[in-house]
C-alpha positions as CSV (number, residue, x, y, z in Angstrom):
1,M,0.0,0.0,0.0
2,P,1.6,3.3,-1.0
3,Q,2.2,5.8,1.8
4,N,0.9,9.3,1.4
5,N,3.8,11.7,2.3
6,P,2.7,15.1,3.5
7,A,3.9,18.0,1.4
8,L,7.0,19.7,2.7
9,P,6.3,23.3,3.6
10,C,7.6,25.8,1.2
11,E,10.2,28.1,2.5
12,I,10.1,31.6,1.1
13,Q,13.6,33.1,1.2
14,Q,13.6,36.7,2.1
15,P,16.4,38.8,0.6
16,I,19.2,39.5,3.1
17,P,19.1,43.1,4.0
18,R,22.2,45.0,3.0
19,R,24.3,45.9,6.1
20,L,25.8,49.3,6.4
21,H,29.5,49.0,5.7
22,A,32.2,50.9,7.6
23,P,32.9,53.6,4.9
24,D,29.2,54.3,4.5
25,A,28.8,54.6,8.3
26,V,31.8,57.0,8.5
27,V,30.3,59.2,5.8
28,I,27.0,59.4,7.6
29,I,28.6,60.2,10.9
30,V,30.8,62.9,9.4
31,I,27.8,64.5,7.8
32,V,25.8,64.5,11.0
33,L,28.7,65.9,13.0
34,T,29.4,68.6,10.4
35,A,25.8,69.7,10.5
36,A,25.8,69.7,14.3
37,A,29.1,71.7,14.4
38,L,27.7,74.3,11.9
39,N,24.6,74.7,13.9
40,I,26.5,75.1,17.1
41,R,28.7,77.8,15.5
42,G,25.6,79.8,14.8
43,L,24.6,78.9,11.3
44,P,20.8,78.7,11.0
45,V,19.2,75.3,10.6
46,T,17.8,76.3,7.2
47,D,21.3,77.1,5.9
48,V,22.7,73.9,7.2
49,L,19.9,71.9,5.5
50,Q,20.5,73.8,2.2
51,L,24.2,73.0,2.4
52,L,23.5,69.4,3.1
53,A,21.0,69.2,0.2
54,G,23.5,70.8,-2.2
55,A,26.2,68.4,-1.1
56,S,23.8,65.5,-1.6
57,L,22.8,66.6,-5.1
58,L,26.5,67.0,-6.0
59,A,27.2,63.5,-4.6
60,I,24.4,62.0,-6.6
61,V,25.6,63.6,-9.8
62,L,29.3,62.6,-9.2
63,V,28.4,59.0,-8.3
64,G,26.0,58.8,-11.2
65,L,28.6,60.0,-13.7
66,S,31.2,57.5,-12.3
67,T,28.8,54.5,-12.8
68,S,27.2,53.2,-15.9
69,A,23.9,55.1,-15.4
70,P,24.8,58.8,-15.8
71,A,21.5,59.8,-17.4
72,R,19.4,58.2,-14.7
73,A,21.5,59.9,-11.9
74,L,21.3,63.2,-13.7
75,R,17.5,62.8,-14.0
76,L,17.2,61.9,-10.3
77,A,19.3,64.9,-9.3
78,L,17.3,67.3,-11.5
79,R,14.1,66.0,-10.0
80,A,15.4,66.4,-6.5
81,A,16.6,69.9,-7.2
82,A,13.2,70.8,-8.8
83,A,11.4,69.4,-5.8
84,G,13.7,71.4,-3.4
85,A,13.1,74.6,-5.4
86,T,9.3,74.4,-5.1
87,V,9.4,73.9,-1.3
């Protein structure tokens, strides 16, 4: 008499989340400390945020130009700049 084997449960593999690497963490820490230092020195918060936004847009463009997707990075930077200009 054949045995009826129960079906094995399906295991859905979740993608492993990308961990923050040391260079990435250092960059984030330096950015936060620089913003805090500028604010402590008396620079208004809006100016600090504008400075960080400008540096971020520049980073997006430079990283995009150094990779294989310069048009996409430029489009993303222009969209972000346009969104920032309307706020």
